[in-house]
N, C-alpha and C positions, 0 to 999 in steps of 0.2 A: 656525162650527165648537161655539161655546160653548154651543147647543142642539142637542148631539148626542143622538141617542136610546141609551141604554144596550144593551148587546149581550145582557146576561142578565137575561130579562123576569122578572116578579113571579112570574109562574104556576112558571118553572123555579126560582126560589128556594124556594117553597112546597114543591114535590116534592123538591127536592134537599135541602134543610137537614135534614130528620127523617133522611134515609139517613146523613147525615154526623154528626149527632148520636148515632145508634145504633151506627154503627162506633167513635165516640168513647167512648161508654158501655158497649160489651162490652169495650175496653182497658182503662178504667179499673175495671170489677168483675173482670178478669182479675188486675189488679196487686192488687186489696183481698183476692182471695183466695188471693194469692202463686203463681199462675200464669202462664205466660209462653206467647203467641200464636205465640212462636218466627219472626216476622215475616209472620205469615202476612196480617194485617189490612192491613199495609204493601204487601205484594206485590200484595193484591186492590184496593186503594184507588190505588194510584200510577197505574195505567194509565187507570184510569176519569177521576180528576182532569185528568191532562194531555190525554189525547185530547178529553174533553170542552170543555175550554176553549179549546185549540188549533182545533178545529172551529168554536168560536164566535166566534174569533177575539180572544179576551181574552189578555192578556199572563199567562201561567202562573207567573210567578215566584214569586210570593209563597207559591203552593201546592206548587212545587217545593222551596221553602226548607221548607215545612211536613212535607213529605214526607221530607225529609232529617232533620228535627229529630225525627220520629217514630223513625227508626232507633236515636237515642242513647238509652241506659239511663238509666231516669227521667224523663228529658225526653219521652220517648215516652209516659208514663202521662197528660201532660198532654192535653187537649182539643184537640191541634194542628190537625186537619181543621175541625173548626169554626170555630176561631180564624182560620185562613189563608181559611177560605172567607167570612169576614164582612169580614176585609180585602180579598178579592179583590173583594166586591160593592161595595165602599165606593170602590175605585179605579175599578171600570167605571162608577160613577153618578156618579163625581168629588166624592163628599163629603169624601175627603181629596186632598191635591194629588199623591200620588205621586213616582216616582223624578224627574221633569223637575223639579218644584218645588223638590225637596231640592238637585239640582243647581245650580240659578238662584240660590237662596240661597246657596250654597258661595261660587257664582263672584261673588256681590254683595258677601259679606264679605271675599273675597281682593282686590277691587278697591278697597274702604275703607281696607285697612291700605296 
């Protein structure tokens, strides 16, 4: 199971990342010129993110948290979609441990006390 293939291919990363970068850039641009998108970008991006990742069989928790953070004032101006996409790719490719590793580490620390 250690040599498990990633569910998100390199080609998909190449095509989806610019799309998310553009969505984040539009949001940042609107904030810079003191306008608000009234949540329109969030309404369009949320279904795309969640449906795509669930169809691929990837845990969409990171993107869900990013979508919720996008709804918060001022935090939504940050490039959350691109950041959470990068974290999702890292978790899919096992570059970062994910929640299982964090839980095991917490259990180990509790056992040592």
